[in-house]
Every structure is written in structure tokens, then in C-alpha cells.
C-alpha positions in Angstrom: 36.0 -8.5 10.4 38.5 -10.6 12.4 37.5 -13.3 15.0 39.5 -13.4 18.2 42.4 -15.9 18.1 42.2 -16.6 14.3 45.6 -16.3 12.8 44.9 -16.3 9.1 42.6 -14.7 6.7 41.1 -16.0 3.5 41.8 -13.6 0.7 41.2 -16.0 -2.2 38.2 -18.0 -3.1 39.2 -21.2 -4.9 35.6 -22.0 -6.0 32.5 -20.0 -6.8 31.7 -17.7 -3.9 28.0 -17.5 -3.0 28.4 -14.0 -1.8 28.2 -12.8 -5.3 24.7 -14.3 -5.6 23.8 -12.3 -2.5 25.1 -9.1 -4.1 23.2 -9.8 -7.3 19.9 -10.5 -5.5 20.2 -7.5 -3.3 20.9 -5.4 -6.4 17.7 -6.6 -8.1 15.5 -5.9 -5.1 17.0 -2.4 -4.8 16.2 -1.8 -8.5 12.6 -2.6 -8.0 12.0 -1.1 -4.6 13.7 2.3 -5.2 12.7 2.5 -8.8 9.1 2.4 -7.5 10.0 4.9 -4.8 11.5 7.5 -7.2 8.7 7.0 -9.8 6.4 9.1 -7.5 7.1 12.3 -9.4 6.0 10.7 -12.7 2.5 10.1 -11.3 2.3 13.5 -9.7 0.7 15.5 -12.5 -1.7 12.7 -13.6 -3.0 12.5 -10.1 -3.3 16.3 -9.8 -5.2 16.4 -13.1 -7.7 13.7 -12.1 -8.3 14.5 -8.4 -7.5 18.3 -8.3 -5.4 17.8 -5.1 -3.0 20.5 -4.0 0.8 19.8 -4.3 1.2 19.8 -0.6 -1.6 17.2 -0.1 -0.2 15.0 -2.8 3.4 15.3 -1.5 2.1 14.4 1.9 1.6 10.8 0.7 5.2 10.6 -0.2 6.3 12.1 3.1 4.1 9.7 5.0 5.6 6.8 3.0 9.2 8.0 3.6 8.5 8.5 7.4 6.8 5.1 7.8 9.4 3.3 5.8 12.2 4.7 7.9 10.4 3.8 11.1 9.7 0.3 9.9 13.3 0.0 8.9 14.4 -0.1 12.5 12.3 -3.3 13.0 13.4 -4.7 9.7 17.0 -4.2 10.9 16.3 -6.2 14.0 14.5 -8.8 12.0 17.4 -9.1 9.6 19.9 -9.4 12.5 17.8 -12.2 14.0 16.6 -14.2 11.0 18.6 -13.1 8.0 17.6 -11.2 4.8 15.4 -13.7 3.1 12.3 -12.9 5.1 12.9 -9.2 4.4 13.1 -9.7 0.7 9.9 -11.8 0.6 7.9 -9.4 2.7 9.2 -6.4 0.7 7.9 -8.1 -2.5 4.5 -8.8 -1.0 4.0 -5.3 0.4 5.3 -3.5 -2.7 3.2 -5.5 -5.2 0.0 -5.3 -3.1 0.5 -1.6 -2.6 0.9 -0.9 -6.3 -2.1 -3.1 -7.3 -4.3 -1.3 -4.7 -3.0 2.1 -5.8 -4.5 1.4 -9.2 -7.9 1.5 -7.5 -7.4 4.8 -5.7 -10.5 6.9 -5.5 -9.7 9.6 -2.9 -6.8 11.0 -0.9 -7.3 8.6 2.0 -6.8 5.6 -0.3 -3.7 7.2 -1.7 -2.2 7.8 1.8 -3.1 4.3 2.9 -1.8 2.4 -0.1 1.3 4.5 -0.8 2.0 5.8 2.7 1.7 2.4 4.5 1.9 -0.5 2.1 4.6 0.8 -0.2 6.4 2.1 2.9 6.4 -1.4 4.4 7.9 -2.7 1.2 10.6 -0.1 0.9 11.4 0.2 4.6 13.0 -3.2 5.0 15.3 -3.1 2.0 18.1 -0.8 3.1 18.6 -1.9 6.8 17.5 -5.5 6.0 19.8 -6.3 3.0 23.0 -4.2 3.4 24.0 -5.8 6.7 23.9 -9.2 4.9 26.4 -7.9 2.3 28.7 -6.7 5.1 28.6 -10.2 6.6 29.6 -11.9 3.3 32.5 -9.6 2.6 35.4 -8.3 4.7 37.6 -7.3 1.8 35.8 -5.6 -1.1 33.0 -4.6 1.2 33.0 -1.1 -0.1 32.9 -2.3 -3.7 30.1 -4.8 -3.1 28.0 -2.4 -1.1 28.5 0.1 -3.9 27.2 -2.5 -6.5 24.2 -3.3 -4.4 23.3 0.4 -3.8 23.8 1.1 -7.5 20.6 -0.8 -7.9 18.9 2.4 -6.6 20.4 4.4 -9.5 19.6 1.7 -12.0 16.0 1.6 -10.7 15.8 5.4 -11.2 17.1 5.0 -14.7 14.5 2.3 -15.7 11.3 2.3 -13.6 10.3 6.0 -14.0 10.6 5.9 -17.9 8.6 2.6 -17.8 5.9 4.2 -15.7 5.8 7.3 -18.0 5.5 5.1 -21.1 2.7 3.0 -19.5 0.8 6.2 -18.5 1.2 7.6 -22.0 0.1 4.4 -23.7 -2.7 3.4 -21.2 -3.4 5.2 -17.9 -1.8 5.8 -14.6 -3.9 3.0 -13.1 -2.7 0.5 -15.7 0.9 1.6 -15.0 0.5 0.7 -11.3 -1.0 -2.7 -12.2 1.8 -3.7 -14.6 4.6 -2.6 -12.3 2.9 -4.3 -9.4 2.8 -7.6 -11.2 6.4 -7.3 -12.3 7.4 -6.5 -8.7 5.5 -9.5 -7.3 7.2 -12.0 -9.7 10.7 -10.5 -9.6 11.3 -9.6 -6.0 9.8 -12.7 -4.4 11.6 -15.0 -6.9 15.1 -13.6 -6.3 14.6 -13.3 -2.5 14.4 -17.1 -2.3 18.2 -17.2 -3.0 19.1 -15.0 0.0 21.2 -16.5 2.8 22.1 -14.9 6.1 25.7 -15.8 6.7 28.5 -17.5 4.8 29.1 -19.8 7.8 25.6 -21.2 7.4 26.6 -22.8 4.1 30.1 -23.9 5.1 31.8 -20.9 3.7 33.7 -17.9 5.0 33.3 -14.2 4.4 35.6 -13.0 1.6 38.7 -12.0 3.4 37.6 -13.7 6.5 39.5 -16.2 8.8 40.5 -19.6 7.7 40.6 -20.9 11.2 36.9 -20.6 11.9 35.8 -24.1 12.9 32.8 -25.7 11.2 29.5 -24.7 12.7 31.2 -22.2 15.0 29.6 -18.7 15.1 31.8 -16.4 17.1 30.1 -13.2 18.2 30.5 -10.3 15.8 32.4 -7.3 17.1 31.2 -3.8 17.6 28.9 -1.6 19.6 25.5 -2.5 20.9 22.5 -0.3 19.9 22.4 1.4 23.3 26.1 2.0 23.2 25.9 3.6 19.8 23.1 5.9 20.9 25.4 7.4 23.6 28.0 8.6 21.1 28.3 11.9 19.3 29.3 9.9 16.2 25.8 8.4 15.9 24.0 11.8 16.1 26.5 13.4 13.7 25.8 10.7 11.2 22.1 11.1 11.8 22.2 14.8 11.2 24.3 14.4 8.0 21.8 12.0 6.6 18.8 14.0 7.7 20.1 16.9 5.6 20.8 14.6 2.7 17.4 13.1 2.9 15.8 16.5 2.8 17.7 17.4 -0.3 17.3 14.1 -2.1 13.5 13.7 -1.6 12.8 17.3 -2.4 14.4 16.8 -5.8 13.0 13.3 -6.5 9.4 14.3 -5.8 9.4 17.8 -7.2 11.8 17.7 -10.1 9.4 16.2 -12.6 6.6 18.8 -11.9 9.2 21.6 -11.8 10.4 20.6 -15.3 6.8 20.5 -16.6 6.1 23.9 -14.9 9.0 25.3 -17.0 7.0 24.4 -20.2 8.5 21.0 -21.0 6.6 17.8 -21.7 6.0 15.0 -19.3 8.4 12.9 -21.4 11.1 15.5 -21.0 10.5 15.5 -17.3 10.8 11.7 -17.1 14.0 11.8 -19.1 15.6 14.4 -16.8 14.6 12.3 -13.8 15.9 9.1 -15.4 19.2 10.8 -16.2 19.9 11.0 -12.5 19.9 7.2 -12.5 22.9 6.4 -14.7 25.6 8.6 -13.0 23.9 7.7 -9.7 24.6 4.0 -10.5 28.2 4.5 -11.6 28.9 6.8 -8.7 27.9 4.2 -6.1 30.4 1.7 -7.5 33.2 4.2 -7.8 32.5 5.5 -4.3 32.6 1.9 -3.0 36.1 1.5 -4.5 37.2 4.9 -3.3 36.1 4.2 0.2 38.1 1.0 0.3 41.2 2.9 -0.9 40.9 6.4 0.6 38.5 6.0 3.4 34.8 6.8 4.0 35.1 10.3 5.4 37.2 11.9 2.6 34.9 10.2 0.0 31.8 11.5 1.7 33.2 15.0 1.8 33.8 14.9 -2.0 30.3 13.6 -2.9 28.5 16.0 -0.6 30.4 18.9 -2.3 29.3 17.6 -5.7 25.7 17.5 -4.6 25.9 21.0 -3.2 27.2 22.2 -6.6 24.3 20.6 -8.3 21.7 22.3 -6.0 23.3 25.6 -6.8 23.2 24.8 -10.5 19.4 24.1 -10.6 18.8 27.6 -9.5 20.1 28.9 -12.8 19.1 25.9 -15.1 16.6 27.1 -17.7 17.0 25.0 -20.8 16.8 21.2 -21.2 20.6 21.0 -21.7 21.1 22.7 -18.3 18.6 20.4 -16.7 20.3 17.4 -18.1 23.6 18.6 -16.7 22.0 19.1 -13.3 20.7 15.5 -13.4 24.1 14.2 -14.1 25.9 16.2 -11.3 23.1 15.5 -8.8 23.1 11.8 -9.7 26.8 11.6 -9.0 26.6 13.4 -5.6 23.4 11.8 -4.3 24.4 8.3 -5.4 27.7 8.5 -3.7 26.4 9.9 -0.4 23.8 7.1 0.1 26.3 4.4 -0.9 28.5 5.5 2.0 25.7 5.3 4.6 26.1 1.6 5.5 29.9 1.8 5.2 30.1 4.8 7.6 27.8 3.1 10.1 29.7 -0.2 9.9 33.1 1.6 10.2 31.8 3.6 13.2 30.0 0.8 15.2 31.0 -2.6 13.8 28.7 -5.5 12.7 27.3 -6.6 16.1 24.1 -4.6 15.9 24.5 -3.1 12.4 21.0 -3.9 11.3 19.2 -1.9 14.0 21.8 0.9 14.1 21.6 1.3 10.3 17.9 1.1 10.5 17.8 4.0 13.0 20.1 6.1 11.0 17.9 5.4 8.0 14.8 6.5 9.9 16.5 9.8 10.7 17.4 10.1 7.0 13.8 9.3 5.9 12.5 11.9 8.4 14.5 14.5 6.6 13.1 13.1 3.3 9.6 13.4 4.5 10.1 16.9 5.7 11.7 17.9 2.4 9.0 16.4 0.2 6.1 17.9 2.2 7.5 21.3 3.0 8.7 21.9 -0.6 5.1 21.2 -1.9 3.8 23.6 0.7 6.2 26.3 -0.3 5.1 25.9 -4.0 1.4 26.2 -3.0 2.2 29.3 -1.0 4.7 31.1 -3.4 4.0 29.5 -6.8 7.7 28.6 -7.3 10.1 25.9 -6.3 13.1 28.3 -6.1 12.8 29.1 -2.4 12.4 25.3 -1.7 15.5 24.6 -3.7 17.5 27.2 -1.8 16.6 25.4 1.4 18.2 22.3 0.0 21.4 24.3 -0.5 21.4 25.2 3.2 20.9 21.5 4.3 23.6 20.3 1.9 26.1 22.8 3.3 25.2 21.9 6.9 25.8 18.1 6.1 29.1 19.0 4.5 30.2 20.9 7.6 29.1 18.1 10.0 31.1 15.5 8.0 34.3 17.3 8.9 33.5 16.3 12.6 33.2 12.6 12.0 35.9 10.6 13.8 37.7 7.3 13.2 38.5 4.9 14.7 35.5 4.1 16.9 37.7 4.1 20.0 38.0 7.9 19.7 34.2 8.3 20.1 33.3 10.3 23.1 30.0 9.6 24.9 27.2 12.1 24.8 27.0 14.2 27.9 
């Protein structure tokens, strides 16, 4: 990010840089929000056992949550652009905790749809488009690395929250599990959100790698495309299609992997461990991908991680023993973690920072639409055919399509042609 007329850049920070606090806080919020998100499969079988719902009906709550969270993310992006990330973090904590506490009182499918599909959705929806633009504003250099660290919170949340939920369910009940996680979310997310700040210039600092010549209290306009301009490019719709396919694959696996493992004859603890094993390589991959994108570029890195995810989706078709499922989790974690870590970077590289919140929010909505379709349709396929194999083959097709579309991405933004 370079401001017009500024001759120098600040590559060194001589004192403690508050941007690292921003990264840490965003990481913690990602851990809680997406750990809750990807714990859905842990509650799947206990809910089926108590209420005798079909898998499609149960999956529909997750699909509704995914769709609503993506839609609300557009507005969260605008809110973050206008007022900064602190309000996003606080609202996320309020909605997530209230949704979890109310989920503990679920008595019917309508309650489940309302509490999970609306309240949890509101809590998750703001995190991605509301927090990642803040990181982009604090860092010019090391932006890929810092974005990777923040998004690695999703993998760390997958590694920690689902096993916690499974342990609470086994020791107490699924209702108590929701209560405990809800209280933890309320305390942790709101507390750390109070430390969020929108812009380094608001605290008398500069972005890491930003210009030294920015005068005090001066806020030059950020460069890049407006939202209407972005919508008129092929690049926007290619990115949207890539992440629609990725969302379909990711959420199919994250919702249906745990019941699939249990259907194979393994225990709920085994299923939770397989799901959790996605988290560690997922976390590491996000950081490595951030570094790789800084060095080699976003597009080549995206091609590699999409190929890795495609390999994992082929592997699950033949995975029979726990060892093979563990290997699937590791490979899938690397691929899926790397792909989502590049979403904000690809959007910023393509369209700049000017309207990054709302553009990223819209790309995220397209991604969550794919996720909603994958979760729901895969449950419907199982109810119809009694197997997840056909559903998993569909994810292979979407992964391949996303990989092909990535070849068409263009850089720099000046090469983007308008949509006819």
C-alpha cells in the first residue's frame, strides 16, 4: 500500500508494533468462531438420536447458518470499512454466545434452525470480512504471513473445540456442552475484541512497510476498485466460482465426516479425533501459505493447495481403516487450510484495499452459498442412497473445477477485462 507522493517506506519498527496485537486478537476470535462452526458434526449423531431427525433435515440447519452468515458478511464488511473491527468482534461474541446458550434449550427443529441458522450465523458471518481487512490495513509487508497467522486460528479452532465438545458430551450431555462453550465464548471473544483498533494511523503509527511521509492525522484514500467496479470484472466472478466450489467441498466434509466415520463402525471419539486432526495441518498450512504467497505469489500457491485438496478427496473414496482416515485428515487439512488463507490475499491483490471489506464479504457469501449447498445436498444424497460415496465424488468434481478456474486468474488488476 503506497500513498501518492510519499517517497519512503517504513520497513522497520523501532518500538513495539500494535499490529501484532491486532493479529493475536483476530486469531483468538477465529479460533472460537470457526471452532464452533466446525463442531457441528460432533453434535450430529446426538441430535439424531434424541430427535430422530433425518440427516438432510439436520444438515439443513448448518446450510442455513452457512448461507445466512455469508449474506450477513456483506454487511459486516461494510460495517468494518466504516467503523473498524471492534464492533464486529463484540457483536460476534454476543451472537455466538447467545446462540449456543439457546441451542442448549432446543426442543424441536424450528428451534434448531433459529438458534443455529440465525444467531450462530450472525456471530460467524462478521468474522472473516470484518477482521481480515483490518489486518491488511496494519501490514503492507508481511501481509501474507500475518493473514496466514490469523486464518490459522480456524485450524486451531478445529483442533481444539470439537474435541472439547465431544468430551463434554461424553461426560455430561450435548446440552451442557453448548452451555459451557457458550459461556467461554462470551468471556473470551468480547474481552479480546476490546483491544481491536481500525487503522494504525488512528494511534499515531504506520502500517508495517508503510510510508514514513504520512503526516499526522492525515488519512489519504486507500487505492483500489470500488465495489461496483469489482462486480464488472471477470476476475471477481472467477474468484467467486473458485470459492463456491471450495465451499461445497469443505462444508460437505466438515459436516458429514464425523457421521461418516461412525457409520464405518468407529466410535464417536474416533470420529472426533479424525475431525480434529484436520486442524493441526490446517493451522500450519495457513502460515506456510502466507509466507509462500509473499514469496511466490497468490496464484501459484492457490494452484498447489487446490491440487492437494483434490488428492485428499480422491483418497477418502478408498480410506477404510483409521490410519487411512487419519492420513485423509492431514492431507485435507493442508489443502483446505491453504485455500481459505489465500481468499483475502487474492481479493486484496485483485481489487486493492479501498472497498476490501464489502468485496471480500461478497466473495465470502458466494463461498458460503457453496458450503450451504454441499452440506444440505450431501445429507440428502445419504438419505436417498444410504452412502456418502456419491456425495464425496461430487466434491471431487467441484475441486477439479476450482483448480481449472484458478488457471484463468489474472494479475495485475490492470489486465482485468470488464464483463460484457
